[in-house]
C-alpha positions in Angstrom: 35.5 -1.5 41.5 32.0 -0.1 41.6 30.4 1.2 38.3 27.5 3.5 38.4 23.7 3.2 38.6 21.3 3.5 35.6 17.9 2.0 35.4 17.9 -1.0 33.0 16.1 -0.2 29.6 12.5 -1.0 29.1 12.0 -4.2 27.3 10.1 -3.8 24.1 8.0 -6.4 22.4 10.3 -8.5 20.1 10.4 -7.7 16.5 8.4 -10.0 14.2 11.6 -10.4 12.2 15.0 -9.1 13.2 17.2 -7.3 10.8 20.8 -8.6 10.4 23.0 -6.8 13.0 26.3 -5.6 11.6 29.1 -3.3 12.7 32.2 -2.1 10.9 35.3 -4.2 11.8 38.5 -2.1 11.7 40.6 -5.2 11.2 38.8 -6.5 8.2 37.6 -3.0 6.9 34.1 -4.2 6.3 30.7 -4.8 8.0 30.5 -8.0 10.0 27.9 -9.6 12.1 27.8 -8.3 15.6 27.3 -10.9 18.5 25.7 -14.2 18.7 22.1 -15.0 17.5 21.3 -16.0 21.0 22.8 -16.3 24.5 25.4 -13.9 25.7 27.3 -11.1 23.8 30.7 -10.2 25.1 32.0 -6.5 24.9 35.1 -4.8 26.1 35.3 -1.0 26.0 38.6 0.6 27.0 38.0 3.0 29.9 39.5 6.2 31.2 42.8 7.2 32.6 41.4 9.2 35.5 43.5 12.3 35.7 41.0 14.8 34.3 37.3 15.2 33.9 35.1 13.5 31.3 35.0 15.5 28.1 32.8 15.3 24.9 35.2 13.0 23.2 35.0 10.5 26.0 31.2 10.7 26.1 31.1 10.2 22.4 32.8 6.8 22.7 30.8 5.6 25.7 27.5 6.7 24.2 28.3 5.0 20.9 29.0 1.6 22.5 26.0 2.1 24.8 24.0 1.9 21.6 25.7 -1.4 20.8 24.8 -2.7 24.3 21.2 -1.6 24.0 20.8 -3.1 20.6 22.0 -6.5 21.9 19.7 -6.2 24.9 16.7 -5.3 22.7 17.3 -8.4 20.7 17.0 -10.6 23.8 20.7 -11.2 24.4 22.4 -11.1 27.7 25.5 -8.8 27.6 28.7 -9.4 29.5 30.3 -6.0 29.3 33.8 -5.1 30.7 35.3 -1.6 31.1 38.6 -0.9 32.6 40.0 2.0 34.5 43.8 2.7 34.0 44.1 4.0 37.6 47.9 3.9 37.5 49.9 5.4 34.6 52.3 8.0 33.9 49.8 10.8 32.9 48.0 10.3 36.3 51.3 10.4 38.2 52.4 13.6 36.4 49.1 15.4 37.1 49.2 14.4 40.7 52.7 15.7 41.0 51.8 19.0 39.3 48.7 19.6 41.5 50.2 18.3 44.8 47.2 15.7 45.2 48.1 12.1 46.0 47.7 10.0 42.8 45.2 7.6 44.2 43.1 10.4 45.6 43.1 12.2 42.3 42.2 9.0 40.5 39.2 8.4 42.8 38.0 11.9 42.4 38.0 11.7 38.7 36.5 8.2 38.6 33.7 9.4 40.7 33.1 12.3 38.4 33.1 9.9 35.4 30.5 7.8 37.2 28.2 10.8 37.7 28.7 12.0 34.1 27.9 8.5 32.7 24.8 8.1 34.9 23.6 11.6 33.8 24.1 10.6 30.1 22.0 7.4 30.7 25.0 5.1 29.7 24.2 1.6 31.0 27.0 0.5 33.4 29.4 -2.3 32.6 28.9 -5.7 34.2 32.5 -5.6 35.3 34.2 -2.3 36.0 37.9 -3.2 36.7 40.8 -1.1 37.8 44.4 -1.7 37.0 45.4 -1.4 40.6 43.1 -4.3 41.6 44.4 -6.3 38.6 48.1 -6.4 39.4 48.1 -10.3 39.9 46.3 -10.8 36.7 48.8 -8.6 34.8 51.8 -10.3 36.4 50.4 -13.7 35.6 50.0 -12.8 32.0 53.5 -11.4 31.7 54.9 -14.6 33.3 52.8 -16.6 30.7 54.3 -14.6 27.9 57.8 -15.0 29.2 57.4 -18.8 29.2 56.5 -18.3 25.5 59.6 -16.4 24.9 57.7 -13.2 24.0 59.0 -11.0 26.9 62.5 -9.8 27.5 64.4 -7.5 29.9 65.7 -4.4 28.1 69.5 -4.3 27.8 71.9 -1.7 28.9 70.0 -0.2 31.8 70.0 -0.3 35.5 66.3 -0.7 35.2 65.7 -3.8 33.2 62.0 -3.1 32.4 60.2 -6.0 30.7 59.0 -5.6 27.1 56.7 -7.6 24.8 58.5 -8.7 21.6 56.0 -7.8 18.9 57.8 -10.1 16.5 56.4 -13.1 18.5 53.0 -12.5 17.0 53.0 -13.2 13.3 49.8 -11.1 12.9 51.2 -8.0 14.6 50.1 -5.0 12.6 47.0 -6.6 11.0 44.6 -4.3 12.9 46.1 -1.0 12.1 47.8 -1.8 8.8 50.5 0.7 9.4 54.0 0.5 8.0 57.0 0.6 10.5 57.8 4.1 9.3 54.3 5.3 10.0 53.9 3.4 13.2 57.0 4.6 15.0 56.0 8.4 15.3 52.4 7.4 16.2 53.8 5.1 18.9 55.9 7.9 20.3 52.9 10.4 20.3 50.7 7.9 22.1 52.7 6.9 25.0 55.4 4.5 23.5 59.2 4.8 23.7 60.5 3.7 20.3 63.9 5.3 20.9 64.7 3.6 24.2 68.0 2.0 24.0 68.2 -1.8 24.5 64.9 -2.6 22.8 64.9 -5.4 20.2 62.4 -3.5 18.1 61.2 0.2 18.3 57.6 -0.9 18.5 58.0 -3.3 21.3 56.0 -2.1 24.3 56.7 -2.3 28.1 54.7 -4.8 30.0 56.2 -4.5 33.4 58.0 -1.2 34.6 60.3 -1.9 37.5 59.9 0.3 40.6 61.3 3.8 40.6 62.0 6.0 43.5 59.0 8.2 44.3 56.6 6.1 42.2 54.0 3.6 43.5 54.9 -0.1 42.9 53.5 -3.6 43.6 55.4 -6.7 44.5 55.2 -9.6 42.0 57.1 -12.5 40.6 58.5 -10.1 38.1 60.0 -7.8 40.7 58.4 -4.8 42.4 56.9 -2.5 39.7 53.7 -1.7 37.8 52.1 -2.7 34.4 52.3 -1.2 31.1 49.1 0.2 29.6 48.4 -2.4 26.9 49.0 -5.5 28.9 46.6 -4.3 31.5 43.6 -4.4 29.1 44.8 -7.7 27.7 44.9 -9.3 31.1 41.5 -7.9 32.2 39.7 -8.9 29.0 41.1 -12.5 29.0 40.3 -13.0 32.6 36.7 -11.6 32.4 35.7 -12.5 28.9 38.1 -15.1 27.5 39.6 -15.1 24.1 37.4 -14.6 21.1 34.9 -12.3 22.6 32.5 -10.4 20.4 33.7 -6.7 20.2 36.7 -4.9 21.4 35.7 -1.2 21.3 37.1 2.3 21.8 38.0 5.5 19.9 40.0 5.5 16.7 43.0 6.9 18.6 43.3 3.4 20.3 43.7 1.4 17.2 47.4 1.9 17.3 49.2 1.2 19.5 46.7 0.3 22.2 44.4 -2.3 20.4 47.2 -3.6 18.3 49.3 -4.3 21.3 46.5 -5.8 23.3 45.5 -8.2 20.5 49.1 -9.3 19.8 49.8 -10.0 23.5 46.7 -12.0 23.9 47.2 -14.0 20.7 50.7 -15.1 21.8 49.4 -15.8 25.4 46.6 -18.0 23.9 48.6 -19.8 21.3 47.1 -17.9 18.4 43.5 -17.5 19.4 42.0 -14.2 18.2 41.5 -11.7 21.0 38.2 -10.3 19.7 36.0 -11.2 16.8 35.6 -7.7 15.8 37.4 -4.3 16.5 35.0 -1.4 16.5 36.0 2.2 16.7 34.3 5.5 17.2 35.4 8.7 15.5 37.1 11.8 17.1 35.3 14.8 18.2 37.1 18.1 17.7 36.7 21.7 18.7 37.6 24.5 16.3 39.1 22.0 13.9 41.4 20.2 16.3 40.9 16.8 18.0 39.6 17.3 21.5 42.2 15.9 24.0 43.3 16.3 27.5 47.0 17.0 26.3 45.8 19.9 24.1 43.5 21.3 26.8 40.7 22.1 24.2 38.0 20.3 26.2 34.3 20.6 26.6 33.6 18.9 29.8 30.3 17.1 30.6 30.3 18.2 34.1 30.6 21.9 33.1 27.8 21.7 30.7 25.7 20.0 33.3 26.6 22.7 35.8 25.3 25.4 33.5 22.0 23.8 33.3 22.3 21.8 30.0 20.0 18.8 29.9 22.1 15.7 29.6 19.6 14.2 27.2 20.3 17.2 24.9 24.1 16.3 25.1 23.4 12.7 24.3 21.2 13.8 21.3 23.9 16.1 20.0 26.3 13.1 20.1 23.8 10.7 18.4 23.2 13.2 15.6 26.6 12.0 14.2 27.3 8.5 13.1 29.6 6.9 15.6 32.4 6.4 13.1 32.3 10.0 12.0 34.9 12.6 12.9 33.2 15.9 13.7 33.4 19.2 15.6 31.5 20.0 18.7 29.6 23.4 18.3 27.2 25.4 20.4 24.8 25.4 17.5 24.8 21.7 17.4 23.9 21.5 21.1 21.1 24.1 20.7 19.7 22.0 17.8 19.7 19.0 20.0 17.9 20.8 22.8 15.2 21.8 20.2 14.8 18.3 19.0 14.5 17.1 22.6 11.7 19.5 23.2 9.8 18.4 20.1 10.1 14.9 21.1 8.9 15.5 24.6 6.0 17.5 23.3 5.0 14.6 21.1 5.1 11.9 23.7 3.0 14.0 26.1 0.1 14.0 23.6 -3.1 12.1 24.7 -2.9 10.3 21.4 -0.6 10.1 18.5 0.2 8.2 15.3 0.8 4.4 15.6 4.3 3.7 16.9 4.9 0.3 15.2 6.6 1.9 12.1 8.9 4.2 13.8 10.1 1.5 16.2 10.8 -0.8 13.2 12.7 2.0 11.6 14.8 2.7 14.7 15.7 -0.9 15.0 16.6 -1.2 11.4 18.8 1.8 11.5 20.6 0.5 14.6 21.1 -2.9 13.1 22.9 -1.2 10.2 26.2 -0.3 11.9 24.4 1.6 14.7 23.1 4.3 12.3 21.8 6.6 15.1 21.2 9.6 12.8 18.7 7.6 10.7 17.1 6.4 13.9 16.8 10.0 15.1 15.2 11.0 11.8 12.6 8.4 12.2 11.6 9.7 15.5 11.6 13.3 14.1 9.2 12.2 11.5 6.9 10.6 13.9 6.9 13.5 16.3 6.4 16.0 13.6 3.4 14.2 12.1 1.9 13.4 15.5 1.9 17.0 16.5 0.6 18.2 13.2 -2.1 15.5 12.7 -4.7 14.3 15.3 -3.6 10.7 15.9 -6.0 8.2 17.5 -3.5 5.7 19.1 -3.5 6.5 22.9 -0.7 4.0 23.5 1.7 5.3 20.9 3.2 8.3 22.9 4.2 6.1 25.8 5.4 3.3 23.5 7.6 5.8 21.6 8.9 7.2 24.8 9.9 3.7 26.0 11.5 2.9 22.7 13.6 6.1 22.8 14.9 5.2 26.2 15.4 1.5 25.5 17.1 1.8 22.1 18.6 5.3 22.1 19.1 6.0 25.8 17.1 9.2 25.5 14.8 9.7 28.5 11.7 11.7 27.6 
């Protein structure tokens, strides 16, 4: 599947000494080193289910991990970045039926809108942009592999003997989310699971292959005609494109359980205990009027609608970066207006004929990002440079252009 086009970031001169780069690992509940010292960093960010337009919550996640990508690139690493698209799933089929649009046509429409939104926000495209539909053989092969390890069973007592992953086959199941069974069951139900389905061995077992139903798309496989469950899709794509033990598995905190927990468990069993990812990194939730922004609630601020009203996408990006990626926060018109003012001040400063030297502000930006992607501190460093440069006659003619390149390279802000 084709991703989107964004110009690669400007390469800055390397730092004289790099700060230790760390991110917060949900599994270990502490800061850990992010990526290798040299060579190729490997990143998997869970993508959209394309049944509705990109909202601010989506953008918050992809901008957050765009910072991770850009920080690795700035440090001279290559980045092998995979993002999936869940282009076949129940919510997509339900929306298609409700609107009278073919499911695959609806998916392509929304995927294209997502591409446009990501390009407008200057989010670097993944190396591999992979749909579930194009990955059916990968998923089926992984399910077969799990079957051979005794980790997959057909549900009892039903004409449709869907295949389920037995979470008890992974001794580490639950180590990511740290939820009790009592806490996990309602969350599983809320987020697409079926804990009360008769015939399952455990309420938290998840479907890996759903057998064909009348009126639903299905694909032939050694498992019988059907389609994959959500979690096994990402496990299969990640293992195929990145291999086990890749550097960062990323997404919003609403994916910690069940999605990332299930993906990791399935992958560990399939690889005889190898860890799925070295770190699990999660972005906070964006709310509106005190509630989490979500498609199911319909309380969405859409990127495309903001763009259509003339909002500069760089102001949207700055509004997102004003919050630490792990923070839960509410989107407001006032926050967007403040971001627009900040953008104007920065643009004024980089258009000066000369300004204050740029070395210190770039060092501060790099240090902030190395410390768990602390974008607000990086933004404050640029604020200080821009404010001082417009108030004081600087004598460095190269500084405005250098800061503009650094803002693009490190923060993804085009000035």
